[in-house]
N, C-alpha and C positions, 0 to 999 in steps of 0.2 A: 384450495386452501393449502398453505404450506404445512407440512407435517412437523411434529416435534423433533427436536434435534436428538442426537444419539445419547447424550448423557443427561441424567437428572441431577441437578445441582442444588445444594442446600442454600438456605437464606444466608448462612454464614459465609459461604463462598461468594455470594453476591456482594456482601459488605466488603470483603477483601478485594474483590474485583474493582469496586468503586474507588477504594483508597489507592490501589496501585495503578489504576487507570491503564497505563500502556502495556503492562505485562502482568495480567491477572494470574493468580495461582488457584489451582483447584485440585479435585480428587484425581487419582491415577486413572488411566484409560479403562474403559469398560471392555469386556470381552465380546460384547454383542456387536454384530455387524451393523453398519449404517443402513437405514432403510433406503429404498429407492428414492431418487430425486423427485421432487414435486414436478408435475407436468409443466408448470410454468417455465422451468429451466431447460426443458428439452428444445433443441434447435429444430426449426422446420427443415424440410428437405431442401428448400431453396432459400438462400439468404437475400436480403434486399441488395440493391445495386451499389450503394455508397457507404463508406465508413461513417458510423454515427447514425445511420438510419435505424429507426425504431422497428423492432420486430413485434413486440407486444408490451403491454403495460397493465398494471393493476394497482389498486389502492394499497398502500403499505400501512398496515396496522402496527402500532408499537405496544409491545407486551407490558411495558411499565406505564402505559397510559390507556387502560382498557376502556375508559369512558370517552376517549377521543378528544380530550381537552385541547390537544395540540392542534386540532383542525381549525381552531379559532385563529391561531397564529401562523400556521403554514400548511401547505399541501405536501403530502409525502407520497411518492409514487415508486413502486418497484418496476424496473424496466429490464428488458432483454433487447440488446442492440448489436449491430454489426461492428466488428473491428477486424484487424488483420494482425496475425501473430508474427513472430520473428522470421519465419520462413516465407512469409508472404501469403499464407493461406487465410482466406476469409473465415472468421469464426463468430459464434454468438457469445456474447459476454453479458453477464447480469450486473445490476447495480441499483442504486437508489438516487432519486432526485427530490430535493426539498426546495420549495419556493415560498418565501414569506408572502402573506396575504396583504400586509400593509403596503400602501403605495410607496414606491421608491422616492425618497426625498433628496437624494444626492444629485450631483451634477450628471448630466447625460442619462444613460439608461442603466438599469439594474445590472450590476456585475454578477458573474457566475464564477464560483471557485471550483476548479477541478481538484477534488479532495482525494488524495492518495492515502489509503488507510495503512496503518502499521500492521505488524504481523498478526494474522488471524489464525494461521494454521494452514494445512493443505487439504483437509477433508471438505467435502461439499457442504456439510452442515455448518462449517465455519464462516461461510459467506456472509458478510455484513447485512446484505439485504434479507437474509433469513434470520440472522441473530436479532435484528431489530424487533422481529415479531415473536421470537421464540425464547429469548433470554435477555441479556443486557449487552448492548454494543458499547464498549468503552469509548469509542470515538464520538459518541453522542455528547459526552461531556465537553469535548473540544470544538465540535461543530456548532454548539449552541450559541457561542459568542458571535460566530459568523452570521448565523440566521438573525440574531438580535440586531445586528448592524444592517440588516436588509439585504444581505447577499444571498443569492441562490447557491445551493451546494449540490454538485454532481459528483457522486461517490461510486467509483467502480468497485466491483468484486475481483477484478483481474481475470485473466485467462484461467479457465479450469477450476475456479473456486465457486462452486455452486453448479456449474455447467459440466458437460461431459469432458472427460480427460483429466489428467493430472494438473493441478495448479502449478504453473511454471514459475514458482517462487524465485524471485531475484533475477528473472530474465529481463535484462535492461530494456530491450526493444519492445517486447510484448507489454510490459508494465507501462512504459511511457505512452505507447499507442492507445492502450485501454483507457488511460487517464484523459488523453486528448479527445478520444472518440465519444466518451460519455458527455463531455462538454458540448460536442456537436449535437448529441441526442437531446440534451436539455434545450438547446437553442432552437431546435426544430420541432419539439414536442408541442402540440396544441395546448393552449391554456396557460403556458408559463409566462407569457409576456416577454420572453427572451427572443433575440434574433441573432443572426450571424454578425451583427455589429455590436453586440453586447460585449463590454470589456471583460477580459478573462485573466485569472491568476491561477497558478497551481500551488498546492500546499501539501506538505506531508512530513511525517516524522518516522525515522528508522526505515523499515521497508517502504513506508510511505514517503520518506525523504528521498529514497532512491527513485520511486515512481514519479515524484514531482520533479526531481532533477533531470530524469530522463525525458519527461515531457517538455521541460524547458529547453533541452538540447534538440529534441526532435521536431518541435513545433515549426521551426523555420522552414523545414523541408517537407514535413508530413502534413502540416496545416498552415501553409504560408499566408492565408488570408485571415486567420484567426487573430483577434485583437488582444494579443497577450501583453499585459502591462507589467507583470512581474511574477516571481515565484519565491516561496519560502520553503527551503529544503533543509531539514534539520536532522542531525545524527545520521547523516547519509553513509551507508556502507558502500562508498564509491569504489573501493578496492577490496574485493572479497578475499584477497590473499592475507589480509590483516586479521580476519576473524577467527580462524582456528586457534591461533596462539592465544587470543583473548578469551575465548569462551569454551574451548574443548576442556572437558572435565569440570565445568562450572554448572551453576544453576541453569544456564541457557544452552546446554549442550545440544538440545533438540534442534535449535535453530540451524546449526551446521548441516544437520541431516535434512531439514526442510529444503535448504538450498541445493544440496546434492540431489535429492529426489526430484525437485522441480526442474533443475537445469539438465540433468541426464535425460529426463523425459523429453524436454524441448529438443535436445540434441540427438535423441535416439540411441543413447548409450546404455547397454545392459550392465547393471551393477553386479549381477550374480557372480561373475568370475572374481570380483574384488572383495567379496564378503565371505566370512566363515559362516558356519551354521547358525551361530548366535546372531550374527549380523543380518542374515537373511530373514530370520524371525522378526528382528527389530524393524527391519526395513519394510516388511509387509504390514506390520502393525501401524506404523506412523502414517501410512497413506490416508488414514481416517482421523488423524490427530488434529486437534485445535490448540491454540495457545494455552487454553485451560489445562491441557495435558502435560504442561511443562515439567511437573514434578516426576512424571513417569520415567523420564530419561535424565533427570538432574544428576550432576556430578559423575556421569559416565565418561569414559575415555574412548575416543573413536578407534584407537588402536586395538581395543578389545573386540571390535566387530569386523576388522578387515582380515582378508585371507592370509596376508603375510605379516600382520602385526604393525604395519605402517599407520601412523596417524594421518588424519586428513590434511594436516599441514604439509606432509610429505607427498601424499597421494596426488594433491592438486598441482604438484610440480611435474608430474609425469603425463605422457600421452595416455588417453585422449583428453584428460581433464585440463591440462595446462592451457590450451587454446580456449576451451569452453569458459574457464574462469577469466582469462584475459579479455574475452569479448564483452564481459559485463562491466569493464572499467568505465566509470563516469568521469568526465573532465576533458575529454578529447574533442568535444564539439562545443562551440561557443553558443551559449543561450542567447535568444534573440530579445531578451528583456532583462532588467536588473534582477538580481537574486540576493536574498538574505539567507545566509547559512548560520544556524545556531548549533552549538555543540558544547557539551560539558567537558571540562578538562578531567573530570572524575568519572567519565563514562566507562563502565565495565563491560560493555558489549562491543561498541565500535570505538576504537582508540581515537583520541582527539587529533592525533597526527594525520589521520585520514582526512579530516575536515581542512586542516592546514594545506595538505597536498591538493585537495580538490580546489580550494580557493586559488592557490598558486597556478594550477593548471588552467582554470578559467581566465584568470587575470592575464596569463601569457598569451591567451587567444583574443584579448581585447574586450572581454566581458566586463560589465559593471557588477561587482560582487562585494558584499559586506559580510565579513566573518565576525559573528558575535559569540565570543567564548564566555562561559560561565563556570561557576563552581558548585552547581547543584549536584547533590549526591547521586551517583550511579546513572545508569541509562534511563531509569524510570524518572528520576528527578529532573533530568534535562527536558523532559516533555513539558514541564511547567513553564520553563523559560520560552520554549517555542510557542506555547499557547498564549503567553502574555506579549511577546514581541511582535507577533504576527499582525496585530490590529493596526498599529501605527504605520507599519510598513505598507500594508495594503491600502490604507486610507490615503497615504501620500502618493502611491502609484496611481490610484484611480482619480486622484485630484490633479495628476499631471505634474507633480513636483519633482525636482531633480533628486536622483537617488545617490546616497552616500556610497563611497567605495573604500575598501581596505587595501586595494591593490598597491597603493603607494608605499605601504609598510610591509608588503609580503616579499 
């Protein structure tokens, strides 16, 4: 059984979480250390041979449905599967697979959505496959509409989120591969009714937008036989250089440090020489932080934590960080299927200009891309547009209809 997560949250926090959806707010971090990972998340000594191969699975119980009413509508399974990280190392990644029980009534076979989750945090207890059973997973609000339309949903936890090692937050290659590989897992898992010929789409918002966008770019080479029909990639942090200026010193200051922690772990960079005493204390603490711990670092400046007083906007222009950040740029590889990009012009985390540049980059490579801008307030509000526009786009892709493009006006 999965053990309780690190923090006890009140009912009031759950209400706020439900309202804000994509970026819940909660109490400041606890001083207690995270308990050991549940045995389910420990990788075996030898991994299966192929990416997407299932290591183990178990029934996924939902905390908000203790009576199991959801089992009438869909099967929920927690999985551990094989993927490959940025360096080419085979790894075990956890995730969740949801398959409607009603017979698929659309054309062809039931589609499967590679669902890339938004920011969860970097501590093991933040893994969505755990949060479903232990608290409230905000992505459940948005995946519900996909399940209601009969789509299967394959949701990765990403590298190191739940499993051993640091979560490589915003690692372009690792995230994209994890999204692709859990789709393979769903297609191969007995009892899902899915096959390698099942149509596929990728979808995500914010960090999930980056995961979906990366999967869209990598699928052509990493999974060339996968039947990808389209992707919805929204509020994509396609160029990480734009983020420090936007969020350093803001409510979302913690997110920049999530990215630094995840990427420096992926690239084997020791941050100690770049942090002062206060920074080292902060850096050690956030290793267990979830998105619910946002307020603990709200409105702090990165320059208060660095050894020489430089902000992260400056630090990432220096070696060894400059190349690390450049490697995460999305837009340099043509997606192999149409993409819908949604983004609010009022986004206070990922500037709208990043979406414009991403669309231009993909268009210049011959991709079919539609940029749908909106005026929903803030980063949180943009999630609602993403959630409403996704359905018509996916239905058209799975029906084989032509996709609209914004490239003519970019």
